[in-house]
C-alpha positions as semicolon CSV with decimal commas, in nm:
position;residue;x (nm);y (nm);z (nm)
1;M;3,473;-1,034;-0,200
2;I;3,324;-1,244;-0,481
3;G;3,264;-1,085;-0,798
4;H;3,150;-0,721;-0,640
5;Y;2,949;-0,885;-0,395
6;R;3,136;-0,847;0,030
7;A;2,867;-0,934;0,215
8;V;2,501;-1,172;0,282
9;L;2,286;-1,036;0,523
10;F;2,026;-1,314;0,612
11;D;1,685;-1,354;0,688
12;L;1,688;-1,622;1,008
13;D;1,335;-1,736;1,081
14;G;1,318;-2,032;0,746
15;T;1,668;-1,931;0,584
16;L;1,913;-2,017;0,865
17;L;1,679;-2,141;1,140
18;N;1,382;-2,398;1,106
19;T;1,205;-2,257;1,397
20;L;0,834;-2,369;1,283
21;E;0,794;-2,584;1,563
22;D;0,933;-2,388;1,865
23;I;0,720;-2,123;1,758
24;T;0,349;-2,330;1,715
25;D;0,411;-2,480;2,032
26;S;0,429;-2,149;2,173
27;M;0,143;-2,008;1,998
28;N;-0,078;-2,291;2,109
29;E;0,040;-2,296;2,485
30;A;-0,064;-1,933;2,488
31;M;-0,367;-2,009;2,330
32;K;-0,446;-2,291;2,577
33;R;-0,350;-2,037;2,872
34;L;-0,637;-1,797;2,740
35;N;-0,876;-2,076;2,596
36;L;-0,874;-1,973;2,261
37;G;-0,810;-2,268;2,103
38;F;-0,576;-2,442;1,866
39;V;-0,412;-2,381;1,579
40;G;-0,193;-2,619;1,323
41;I;0,169;-2,580;1,158
42;N;0,029;-2,525;0,820
43;L;-0,139;-2,214;0,946
44;I;0,179;-2,088;1,176
45;K;0,375;-2,172;0,847
46;A;0,154;-1,863;0,615
47;L;0,187;-1,667;0,916
48;V;0,583;-1,618;0,971
49;G;0,795;-1,323;0,833
50;N;0,598;-1,035;0,978
51;G;0,649;-1,023;1,307
52;V;0,486;-1,161;1,631
53;G;0,235;-0,869;1,587
54;E;0,100;-0,969;1,271
55;L;0,164;-1,385;1,364
56;V;-0,060;-1,299;1,653
57;N;-0,331;-1,082;1,450
58;G;-0,336;-1,428;1,170
59;V;-0,376;-1,655;1,449
60;L;-0,694;-1,423;1,616
61;A;-0,851;-1,379;1,291
62;Q;-0,818;-1,769;1,204
63;T;-1,008;-1,875;1,510
64;G;-1,301;-1,745;1,343
65;G;-1,405;-1,470;1,663
66;A;-1,383;-1,142;1,690
67;Y;-1,145;-1,031;1,928
68;S;-1,058;-0,690;2,129
69;P;-0,744;-0,507;2,113
70;E;-0,698;-0,608;2,457
71;M;-0,751;-1,002;2,381
72;K;-0,479;-0,928;2,180
73;D;-0,236;-0,777;2,383
74;R;-0,294;-1,067;2,636
75;L;-0,209;-1,338;2,363
76;L;0,050;-1,158;2,283
77;A;0,216;-1,104;2,590
78;E;0,110;-1,498;2,677
79;Y;0,342;-1,586;2,340
80;R;0,620;-1,378;2,421
81;A;0,636;-1,532;2,768
82;V;0,635;-1,865;2,672
83;Y;0,846;-1,827;2,378
84;D;1,143;-1,654;2,530
85;K;1,183;-2,046;2,757
86;Q;1,117;-2,252;2,476
87;S;1,287;-2,066;2,174
88;A;1,513;-2,327;2,160
89;V;1,358;-2,687;2,254
90;K;1,284;-2,805;1,861
91;T;1,431;-2,539;1,647
92;K;1,762;-2,665;1,477
93;P;1,965;-2,503;1,137
94;Y;1,874;-2,661;0,859
95;D;2,116;-2,921;0,752
96;G;2,447;-2,766;0,584
97;I;2,383;-2,423;0,721
98;P;2,697;-2,440;0,989
99;Q;2,928;-2,546;0,662
100;M;2,817;-2,245;0,441
101;L;2,840;-2,009;0,685
102;D;3,199;-2,135;0,715
103;W;3,265;-2,132;0,373
104;L;3,161;-1,773;0,353
105;K;3,380;-1,708;0,622
106;G;3,656;-1,881;0,479
107;K;3,619;-1,681;0,155
108;G;3,615;-1,285;0,351
109;I;3,246;-1,261;0,284
110;L;3,095;-1,022;0,604
111;T;2,743;-1,220;0,688
112;G;2,451;-1,067;0,859
113;V;2,109;-1,151;0,959
114;L;1,818;-0,944;0,993
115;S;1,522;-1,063;1,147
116;N;1,171;-0,960;1,216
117;K;1,151;-1,188;1,543
118;N;1,212;-0,999;1,891
119;H;1,582;-0,897;1,890
120;K;1,638;-1,034;2,197
121;N;1,517;-1,362;2,074
122;T;1,677;-1,315;1,784
123;L;2,076;-1,266;1,986
124;D;1,985;-1,577;2,180
125;V;1,932;-1,840;1,902
126;L;2,183;-1,694;1,708
127;Q;2,428;-1,727;2,022
128;Y;2,310;-2,073;2,123
129;Y;2,288;-2,293;1,750
130;F;2,587;-2,072;1,599
131;P;2,831;-2,070;1,874
132;N;3,129;-2,103;1,652
133;H;2,982;-1,841;1,384
134;M;3,064;-1,468;1,486
135;F;2,792;-1,272;1,245
136;D;2,961;-0,943;1,176
137;F;2,620;-0,739;1,241
138;A;2,256;-0,917;1,399
139;A;1,970;-0,742;1,408
140;G;1,593;-0,794;1,484
141;Y;1,263;-0,613;1,604
142;R;1,323;-0,329;1,826
143;E;1,089;-0,089;1,954
144;G;1,027;0,210;1,728
145;A;1,253;0,076;1,453
146;P;1,033;-0,046;1,158
147;R;0,999;-0,361;1,045
148;K;1,084;-0,551;0,734
149;P;1,013;-0,506;0,454
150;D;1,080;-0,136;0,538
151;P;1,471;-0,087;0,422
152;A;1,649;0,028;0,713
153;G;1,798;-0,268;0,854
154;V;1,973;-0,311;0,540
155;Y;2,129;0,070;0,556
156;E;2,184;-0,047;0,880
157;F;2,362;-0,330;0,742
158;C;2,571;-0,145;0,525
159;E;2,626;0,165;0,738
160;T;2,790;-0,025;1,024
161;L;3,034;-0,249;0,776
162;G;3,061;0,034;0,527
163;L;2,914;-0,149;0,256
164;S;2,771;-0,031;-0,094
165;A;2,429;-0,126;-0,172
166;G;2,593;-0,375;-0,478
167;E;2,800;-0,515;-0,252
168;V;2,527;-0,709;-0,031
169;L;2,342;-1,043;-0,101
170;F;2,040;-1,060;0,085
171;A;1,918;-1,438;0,129
172;G;1,547;-1,513;0,253
173;D;1,265;-1,728;0,217
174;S;0,962;-1,526;0,219
175;E;0,815;-1,258;0,015
176;V;0,907;-1,002;0,290
177;D;1,254;-1,103;0,256
178;M;1,242;-1,036;-0,155
179;E;1,035;-0,714;-0,084
180;T;1,312;-0,617;0,226
181;G;1,604;-0,661;-0,054
182;R;1,395;-0,468;-0,365
183;N;1,354;-0,168;-0,141
184;A;1,682;-0,102;-0,043
185;G;1,768;-0,153;-0,382
186;I;2,023;-0,537;-0,332
187;D;2,044;-0,837;-0,489
188;C;1,842;-1,133;-0,349
189;V;1,857;-1,486;-0,342
190;G;1,525;-1,684;-0,255
191;V;1,610;-2,010;-0,045
192;L;1,353;-2,277;-0,145
193;W;1,382;-2,448;0,194
194;G;1,184;-2,250;0,374
195;Y;0,835;-2,168;0,485
196;R;0,737;-2,042;0,138
197;D;0,737;-2,176;-0,248
198;E;0,866;-2,118;-0,574
199;G;0,626;-1,887;-0,737
200;V;0,615;-1,651;-0,432
201;L;0,966;-1,631;-0,450
202;T;0,995;-1,543;-0,813
203;R;0,712;-1,312;-0,820
204;C;0,898;-1,115;-0,561
205;G;1,156;-1,090;-0,766
206;A;1,409;-1,327;-0,632
207;K;1,752;-1,289;-0,819
208;A;1,796;-1,657;-0,814
209;L;1,641;-1,942;-0,636
210;I;1,894;-2,224;-0,430
211;K;1,738;-2,579;-0,301
212;S;2,026;-2,660;-0,051
213;P;2,302;-2,425;0,110
214;G;2,524;-2,601;-0,117
215;E;2,365;-2,409;-0,410
216;L;2,421;-2,062;-0,238
217;M;2,823;-2,149;-0,220
218;K;2,800;-2,280;-0,619
219;F;2,593;-1,963;-0,681
220;F;2,930;-1,738;-0,525
221;L;3,169;-2,010;-0,743
222;Q;3,035;-1,894;-1,061
223;L;3,057;-1,508;-1,012
224;K;3,421;-1,588;-1,050
């Protein structure tokens, strides 16, 4: 425990891993298969965070056409098929993330991941990119389970590890993460290396903003 925190719960995309290029490439390959054109990485960056269904809806909305539910289902299926095979091509941890995770473990801080990414994809990329770090909890989107910003995943994390809300710090890069923490009654820090800017994170209630993984370590040291 450092201060009153016993655990840190992390978002995944834009927080631990820079997944943007693989997501963009997978979406463009899926769209190519359906003759739907091309989207840029900045659009994907703005849309990531609410789950793949909302990502597909946002992409189709930006192409200027009116698409049927069937087309949305087809694009979603194509994207999932492509991303399952190329989720670890250009993706990489942000600089300093492995060292930060090791430091937290060395201090006895529990670590978890809560993502709106598909649950299988979440577990796959964590195992691939962090083979030497055993997270105490990891959950992506599962059929029938509510997505962030619903606090259900935070409650599951706390229940699984025997934690109270006041003992958990949530670190994420988006308004979805800040809203999740607020809905669950836990403190949040906004990371500035991800997919949203300082203004968004501040407006959504971040307790602190950090510019690098090393600053999270400094945040904890200040609590002693």
